[in-house]
N, C-alpha and C positions, 0 to 999 in steps of 0.2 A: 503494500499500500504506499501511496506517496504521500508525503507531509505537506501541511500549508506552506511551510518554510522553503520546502523544494520547489513547490509552484512559483512562490514570491521570487525566489533566486532565479529562475528559469526566466521568468516574466522580465526581470531587472537585465538579463543578459541578451534579450532581444533587441532587435534594431527599432528605432522609433517609430516605423511603420513595418507591419507585418500582417499576414492573412491569419484568419483564425485556423485555417488549415495547418499552416506553419508551427503555431503553437500548439494545437492538438497532436501532430506529429511528435513534437519534441516532446511534450509530456508522457504520451504513451512510451516512448522510448524509454524515456528515465524511470517510468513505473516498471517496465519490464526488465530493466537493469536491477532495480532494488529487489524485484521477486526473485531473479537469478542470485542475487547475493544472499538474500535471505535462505533460499533453498540450499546453497553452499554451506552456509552456517550450521543447517539442520543436517547437514550429511544427506540430502536427497540429490545424491549426483550419481551418473553412472560412468565407468572408467571407458575408454576408447574401445576396449576388448568387447565390453558387454554391448556398447552401442552397434558395435560391428555385427555381433550376433543378432542384436535385435532387427537390424535393417535385413539380414539375411532372411530371417524368419519372416518378416513382413512381405519380402520381395517373392515370397513363393507363390 
């Protein structure tokens, strides 16, 4: 989950004029990064080998 502080920081870093789409894209990216960092801290990751095995299974 993204914090209000992150949203405000992102908004301050934007140029004086921007589209809502540009802002939303940036906020979505930051949110996905935050989710990934949280998953790593919880150990919810896969090794490269595990991922390769999963892809092989899905490709059948």
